[in-house]
N, C-alpha and C positions, 0 to 999 in steps of 0.2 A: 504494499499500500504505499502511495506517495501522497503527501499533502503539500501543499503550496501557501506561501505567505503572500497576501495581497500586495502587488508592486508599489513602490514608492511610499512606503511607510517611513515616517520620520519621526525619531525620538528626540525631543528636546530634553536635554539633561543638566540639571545643575547638582553637582555631587559633592559630597564631603568624603566619605569614606568607602561606602559600599556601591557597587556598579549595578544600576537598575538595568532589568533585561525585559525584553518582550518575550514570553514563552510562545514557542510554536507547537510542540506536542510534547506528550509524556507517555511512556509505556516501559514494559520489562526491558532492563538492559539487554538480556540475551536476544531480544526481537529487533534490536537495531542494526540497521544496514549502513545508513550513511546520512550525512547531513551536508548541505551545500549553501553558502551564503554569498551573495554579492552586495557589496557596501562601499560607500565612501564617506568620508568626513574631512573638514579641514583641520589637520593637526597642527596646533600652535603652541602648546604648552607641553613641558616634560611629562611623560607618561600619560597624555591623551591617547585613547585607544577605542577601537570598535572591532566588532568581530562576533564569532559563536561563542556562546557559553553552554557546556555541558555539565549539568548538575547530577550527581548520583547520590541517592538516598536509599537507606535501608533502616527500618525501625530500631535494629540492635546494632548499629555502627555509626560513627561519626560521619558527616556528610563529606563527600569527596568532590573535586570539580576540575575541569580543564576549560580554559579559554584560549582561543587562537584567533589571530587576525593581524591588524596593524596596530603598532604602538610606537609613539614619537619618543625617541631616545637620543640625548644629545644633538638635538636640533635636526634629526633626521627620522624619517618614518622606516620603521623596520617591520618585517614579519616576525610576529611574536607568538610563542605558545608558553603558557603557565600551566603546571599540572600539580594538583594538591591531592596527594594520598594522605600521608600523615603529616607531611610538610610541602610547602610549595616550592618549586624550582621553575627556573625560567631559562628560555632558549630564544635567541634572535638570528635572523638572518637579514641581509642586506636587501633592500629594494633595490633593482638594478638602477645604476645612474640615470639612464635615459627617462626612467618612470618617475624618478623621485620627486620632481617639482610638481608634477600633475597629481601624484598620490597626496603629497603633503597638503596641496591647496583644496583637495576634494574634487577636483576635475576628472580624475581617473578612477573608476571603480576597481575594486579588488575582489578576487573570488578565492576563497578558502573552503576545503572539503575535508570531512572526517570520515574515515571509512573503516568499517571492521574488517580484518583480514585473518583468515585461518591458515596456518602453515603447519608443517610437521612439529614445529617447535611450540605451538599453542596458538590462542587467539590474542590478538592486539589491535590497537587503533593506530592507524596512520593519518597523519595531518599533511595535507597537500596545498600548495598554491596551484590555482588552475588558470592556466593561460587563456587569452581570448581564443586561441585556435583549439582548446580543450586538452592540451598537453598539460601534465600534471608534473610539478616539482615537488619531491618529497621535502618535507620541513622537519617532521618528527616522528619517531615511532614510540608508541606509549604501550608498554608491557603489563604494568600493574593492573589494568582495568578489570581483567578476567582471571587474576590470580586464584581467586575462590570458585572459579567457575561461572561467576555472574549471577547465580541464583539468588533470588530474593531482593536484588537491586532493582530500582527504578531509575529511568533516565530522562530527565527533563533537557529538551534541547530549546535554546532561546538565542534572540539577538541581544547583543549587549554593547553599551557604550559607557565610557568613563572618562572623568576629568578628575583624578583622585586628588589633586591639590586643594585642600581645604581653604586655603587663603585667596583662592580666585572666586570671583563673583559671576564672571561670564559663563554661559552654558555652552556645552559641546552639542552641536547638532550633526547627527549621523543619519544617513540615507540608506535605507536597505531595500534593494531593487528585485532580488530574486533569492528566495529562502525555500529550500525543499530539503524534506526529511524523509527517508524511506525506512520503514519498519517491515519485518516479516509478516506474513498474513497469518493469523491464528490457525491452528489446524483443529479440526474438529474431533 
């Protein structure tokens, strides 16, 4: 089953610490196949960010999450992925020089995709940057998500944007043009 987000949703956000998100859908973690989001934002302040937010919950365990998209770091937009199992870690990759200015100003959209992948080594999630021609560039492999098999976990997939600097008063506006989440169909 594939569901879509209405084009051109705009989140106007003024943040202090937490990143507001617009949920798309929620289901059992084991039924997740992929999530794809196309978005743009004018990145002007350190740590301005927009992208996908995956939140994993289970009644008997602490909440876990993954966010991936673009984050403004040291005056440059970067592809960014932060994962939080028991603690958060962060990885970044350069936006190509020829795209930096348009991504920074919000004039160029970026597409990110998270996919579940099963291999002989187990099940993991892969994070990709998707180019306009459909080519995928791998950004990150996340292996801890299915360590316990994934049973009992729910996954909520959302679009998120944040301007974490609590001293700023202006809001960050992110535009989400395409948002698709694919789940396995329940079996009878």
